C-alpha positions in Angstrom: 0.0 0.1 0.0 2.7 2.6 0.7 4.7 1.5 -2.1 1.6 2.4 -4.1 1.4 6.1 -2.5 4.9 6.7 -3.0 4.5 5.7 -6.9 1.7 7.7 -7.3 3.6 10.8 -5.8 6.1 10.7 -8.6 3.5 10.0 -11.4 1.5 13.0 -11.0 3.7 15.7 -12.7 5.6 13.2 -14.9 5.5 13.7 -19.0 5.8 10.8 -21.0 8.7 11.2 -23.7 10.5 8.0 -24.3 9.6 4.4 -24.8 11.2 3.6 -21.4 8.5 5.7 -19.8 5.5 3.5 -21.4 4.3 0.1 -20.1 5.9 -2.8 -22.5 2.5 -4.3 -23.1 1.3 -1.1 -24.2 4.1 0.1 -26.2 4.5 -3.4 -28.2 0.5 -3.3 -28.8 0.7 0.3 -30.6 3.8 -0.4 -32.3 2.7 -3.4 -33.9 -0.7 -1.7 -35.1 1.5 1.2 -36.4 3.5 -1.4 -38.3 0.6 -3.0 -39.9 -1.0 0.2 -40.8 2.0 1.5 -42.3 2.6 -1.2 -44.8 6.3 -1.0 -45.3 6.6 -4.3 -43.4 6.2 -7.3 -45.6 5.1 -10.4 -44.3 6.8 -13.8 -45.9 4.8 -16.5 -47.4 6.5 -18.8 -44.5 4.8 -16.7 -41.7 1.9 -18.6 -41.3 3.3 -22.2 -41.2 6.8 -21.7 -39.4 7.4 -22.4 -35.8 9.1 -19.8 -33.8 11.5 -22.4 -32.2 12.3 -26.1 -32.1 11.3 -26.4 -29.0 7.3 -25.4 -30.1 4.9 -28.1 -31.5 2.7 -25.9 -33.3 3.1 -22.2 -35.3 1.7 -19.3 -33.5 -2.2 -18.7 -33.3 -2.3 -15.1 -33.9 -1.9 -14.1 -37.4 -0.3 -10.8 -36.7 2.7 -12.5 -34.5 5.2 -11.3 -36.7 4.2 -7.7 -36.0 4.3 -8.2 -32.4 7.7 -10.0 -32.5 9.2 -7.1 -34.3 7.9 -4.7 -32.2 9.2 -6.1 -29.1 12.6 -6.6 -30.9 12.6 -3.0 -32.1 12.2 -2.0 -28.1 14.7 -4.4 -27.1 17.1 -2.6 -29.3 15.8 0.8 -28.2 16.7 0.0 -24.6 19.8 -2.2 -25.0 21.8 -0.9 -27.7 24.1 -3.9 -29.7 21.7 -6.7 -29.7 22.2 -9.1 -32.8 20.5 -12.2 -33.8 21.9 -14.5 -31.2 21.1 -12.4 -28.3 17.4 -12.5 -29.8 17.5 -16.2 -30.2 18.4 -16.3 -26.4 15.6 -14.1 -25.4 12.9 -15.5 -27.2 13.9 -19.4 -26.5 12.0 -21.3 -24.2 12.2 -24.6 -22.2 11.8 -27.6 -24.5 9.4 -30.5 -23.3 11.1 -34.0 -23.4 8.8 -35.8 -22.4 9.5 -38.0 -19.1 13.0 -36.4 -19.3 14.2 -33.2 -17.8 13.3 -29.9 -19.8 16.3 -28.4 -21.5 16.5 -24.7 -22.6 16.3 -24.2 -26.4 16.9 -21.3 -28.5 14.0 -19.8 -30.8 14.7 -19.5 -34.5 17.4 -17.3 -36.0 15.9 -16.7 -39.3 12.5 -15.0 -37.7 15.0 -12.6 -35.7 17.2 -12.2 -38.7 14.2 -11.3 -41.1 12.7 -8.9 -38.4 15.9 -7.0 -38.2 16.5 -6.8 -41.8 13.0 -5.6 -42.3 13.6 -2.9 -39.5 16.9 -1.8 -41.4 15.0 -1.6 -44.9 12.2 0.9 -42.9 15.3 2.9 -41.6 14.6 2.4 -38.0 17.6 0.3 -36.8 21.2 0.0 -38.5 24.3 -2.2 -37.8 26.6 -1.3 -35.3 30.3 -2.0 -36.2 31.0 -3.3 -32.8 28.3 -5.7 -33.7 24.6 -5.9 -33.3 22.0 -3.5 -34.0 21.3 0.2 -32.8 18.7 2.6 -33.5 18.7 5.2 -35.5 17.7 9.1 -35.1 14.7 8.2 -37.6 13.9 5.2 -35.5 14.0 6.7 -32.3 11.7 9.6 -33.0 9.2 7.1 -34.7 9.3 4.6 -31.4 8.8 7.9 -29.1 6.2 9.2 -31.3 4.2 5.9 -30.9 5.4 6.0 -27.3 3.5 9.0 -26.3 0.3 7.9 -28.5 0.4 4.6 -26.6 0.6 6.4 -23.1 -2.1 8.8 -23.7 -4.2 5.9 -24.8 -3.4 4.0 -21.5 -4.4 7.1 -19.6 -7.9 7.5 -21.6 -8.4 3.7 -20.4 -7.6 4.3 -16.9 -10.3 7.0 -16.8 
């Protein structure tokens, strides 16, 4: 109870300006809709049949799963610069069920991570870093912050 009062005291005069200030779920949902509306992100033919990891048994149920994954990835690149395909394989990996044997961690698909990053590069949101991985461009930062402000405004309207 006291933690909530403490948090509310600092939230009163705060203005949302960056992706880091918005709840992750709200931003990812808003940015995935933004990608879908723009039409610059191409969905490949294999998107409806591919598994996201060798640990998965079925492909995702959501038809817009690739937009959501891309929005999540661009948010992670924004927060932590220098993330590459290998890092995203670890982040989106999961436990592989092996029947009666113990579970083991299994990395996710590298093709999906690579494809999303390549599409983001073509759109001009991220670029390759000379030290490895990807970083956000100035245009990408501007676009992400704009969507973050819109997502925060929508979240405040839902609360009221």
